[in-house]
N, C-alpha and C positions, 0 to 999 in steps of 0.2 A: 213882241219879244224876239221873233225870228229875225226881223230886220236889224234889231239892235245887236244880236249876236253876229250877223253877217257883216256888220260894219267893223268889227274888231280886226279881222284879217286884212281888210282894206286899209284901215288906219296903220297897222303894223307895216304893211308893204310900203305905204307912203313914207313912214318914218325911216324906213331903211333904204330909201331911194333919194336921189338928188333932186327929183322933180316929180310933179304929178304925172307928167307924160311917161317917165320911166316906170313909175308904179303901174300905170295903165297897161304898158307893154307886158309887164310881169304877170298881170292879172288877166290879160287878154280881153280887156274892156276899153271903152273910150275914155279919154281924159275927162270929158264932161261928166261921165258917170262917176268917176273917182271924186271929182270936185264936189258934186252934189252929195255924195255919200259923206264926205268929210264935213261939209256945211251942216247937214242934218245932225251929225254926231255932235258937233260943237254947239248947235242950238239946243240939243237935248241935255248936254252936260252943263251948259251955261258958261263955258270957258272957251278961250281961243287956244287951239292946240298947235297951230303953226304960224310962224312969222313968214309971210308971203312977199316975194319980190317977183319981178317979171321974169327972172332967170332961174330962181330956185326957191326952196322953202327950207325952214329950219324949225325945230321944235321949240316951243315956249317952255318955261319951267313947268307949267301945268301939263303940257304935252309930254315932257320927259317923264314925269311921274306916272302919267297914265300909260305911256309906252312900256315902262318897266313892268307894270302890273300885267298888261296885256301879253307881253312877251312870255312872262312866267306862266300865265294861264294857257297860252297856246302850247308851250313846252309840255305842260302837264297833260293836256289833251292828246298830244302826239305820243307821249309815253304810254298812256292808257291804250291808245289804238295799237301801238306796237305790241303790247302785252297780249291783246286779244288776237292779233293777227299772227304773231310769231310764237306764242306760248310763253316766252320769257325774254327779258331784255338782256342785251350784251353790254356790260360796262366797258369803258375804255378810259385811257389816260392814266396818269400816275396817281397812285394812292400811297401817301406817306403816313406811316403808323408808328407811334411810340409805345413800347411795351416793357413791363418789368423783365429783368434779365431771365430768371429761371422760369417763371410762368410763361414768358414769351417763347422760350426754347421748347418747353415741354408741351404746351397747350395751344397758345395763340398762333404761333408761326405755322404749325401744320394745317390749321383750319384756314388761315388766310392763303396759304400756298394752294390748298385745294380750290379755293375760290378763284385764284388766278388761273388755274388750269381750266376752270369752267368758262372763263372769259379771256380768250386769247388776246384781246385788245387792251387788257388791264396790265399796267406796269406796277409792280409791288415793291415798295421800299420800306423795310422794317428797321427801326432803330431800337436796340436793346439797351435800356438804361433804367436804373432804379430811381433816378432823380425825377422830379415832377417838371416836365418841360412846359414851356409857354407855347401853346399850340399856335396862337396867332403870330407871335413874334418869330417863332422858328419855322413856321410854314408847314405844320403838321395838319393832316386832314382828320386824324382820329388818334385817340390815346386810350390805353387800357390801364386802369388804376385799381389798386387794392385798398380797402378800408374806407372809412368815412371821408366824404368829399368836403372840401372847403366851399363855402358859399361863393358862387360866381354867376353874375348876370350875363357874362359873355359866353358861357358854355351851356350846352345841353348834355344831360347825362341819362343813361339807361342802364339799369341793373342787368348784368349778364348771368350771374350765378353767385354762389357763396362757396368759399373753400373752408374745409374743416382741417383740424390738426389731429394727429394721432400719436400715441406713444408707441415706440417700436424698438426692437433690439434684434441682434442676429441670433439664430438658433444656437450657435456656439456659445455666445455670452450667456444665454438663458441656461444652457446645460451646466455651465461652470458656476454661475452665480445664483441660479434659481430665478423664478419669475415672481416679482412682487404682486401682491393682490390688494394692497391698500396704500394710502398715501404715506403712512408711517414707514412701511417697508420700502417704499420708493426712495425715501430719504437715505436709506442705508446702501443704495446702489451707486455705481459709477455712472455719471451722466456725461453726455457730449452736448455742450451748450452752444447756442447761437448768440453771438454778440452783435448788437446793432447800435451804432452811434456811441460806441465805447461802453455800452451797458449790456449786461446779460439779459436776454429775453426771459421774463418770468414765465413759469409754467402755470397754466390755469387748470384747476381740478374741481370736481364736484365732491362735496362731503356727504355724510350720511343724510343730511337734511336737504340735499339737492341745492345747497348754496355754493356759489362760486368762490373759491379761494385761490390765492396765488402763492407759489413757493419758488424760492431761488434754487435752480438745479444744483445738486451736489457735484459740481463739475471740476475735474482736473484738466480736461481737454475743452478748450473754448475756441471757436472759429467765427470769423465775421462773414462767412460764406456758407449758405445752407447746403450747397452741393458738397462742400468739404465735410460738413457735419454728417450728411448722409453717407459719404464714402467711409468715414471713420466708424460709423455705426455698423455698416455692413461688414467691416473688417473686425468687428467684435469689441470696439472701444467702449461700449456702454449703452445706456438708454438715451434716446433722443425724442424730442417732441417736434414733429415735422409735418408740413402740409401733405395731405393724403395724395394729391396729384404728383408730388415729387417722389413718393416711395411706392406708388401703386404697382409698378412693374415688379419691384422686389417683393412686395407682399404676395403678389400672384405667383411668382416663381419660387417663393420660399426663401429667398435671400434675406428677408426680414420677417419678423413675426410681430403682429400687433398685440399689445398688452394693455391692460387697464382700460378696456373698451368702455366700461360704464363710468369711468372717472374723468376721462379727457373732456374738456370743455373749451372749445375754441372755434369760432366761426367768424369769417370776415367777408363782407360783400365785395364783389368784383364789378366794376363799372366800365362802360365805354363812354367816353366824353368827346365831344366835337364842338367846334365853334358855332355859335348861334348865328344862323344866316336865314334870310327869308325863304330860301329854297334849298332843301337838302339834296345834295348831289346823289345820283344813282349809285356811284361806286361806294360812297359811305353808307348809304342805306343797305346795299347788299352785304357789305362787310359786317355791319351791326346785326343784320338778320341771320347771317351765317353763325356768328358767335352766340347769339341768343339761342339758336336752335340746337347747336352742337356742344357748346361748352359745359352746360350742366351735367351731361353724362360723364364728362371727364373729371368732374369734381366729386361725384357720388362715390361713397365707400362701397366696398364689396358687400 
């Protein structure tokens, strides 16, 4: 087994050289030792790895396939050794990430920026868009998406967290209009509604039997931007149903008050998705780990 493992670095060195002699110089051994090593390897595998001429050698189809696997294996081993020797790896290169606009601004971008500070060699490019990008076609390394994912054999997904919705209103509005304590009372209040794809987003509530029901917000003010819905709600425009992470700061500072805590029912998963590849790059792995470890705390209610 030891000799089999030792043959892999020799094979990779030969594959990355123009000749056995050049590989021997890199490895500080004789050309004869390299040739014997490759011959034993080919005999054990039962395939020809190199097309040989008197001047050079090139990989066969089988050799190319074996080289790609060996190269990945050696990279993984080097990565593990670096972790043990240095405590942690430093990511480098450009990381292109697509994120939803508001979730990206409030939650994802700060975490990825912190990651970039931890890894000076990492270049971070974040695209803020609510459309579902084609990662492979548009060259993205990673995307963050909210809600149920469509089936895709070309992507890998990992759940990061879940975000919840809360009913809220400004203290001034509550003082003037009172605080509703039931779904029937909620229908009598002014609402600030979110419009998506030309339709008002239905509010989801739990009834006395813990069943989920939906109602159309009694809204006179309707916006297709959640930030605008939030701003109008803070200004006293009415009651809104918004993601907790979007109004967390205002709930903590008192700019908004959460109401109907026991009635609100809305939770959506947040995923990281990336192209399916034989080898997950370090920069993507570290970005996903960062989001998995830190994002749930930003989603949790007070």
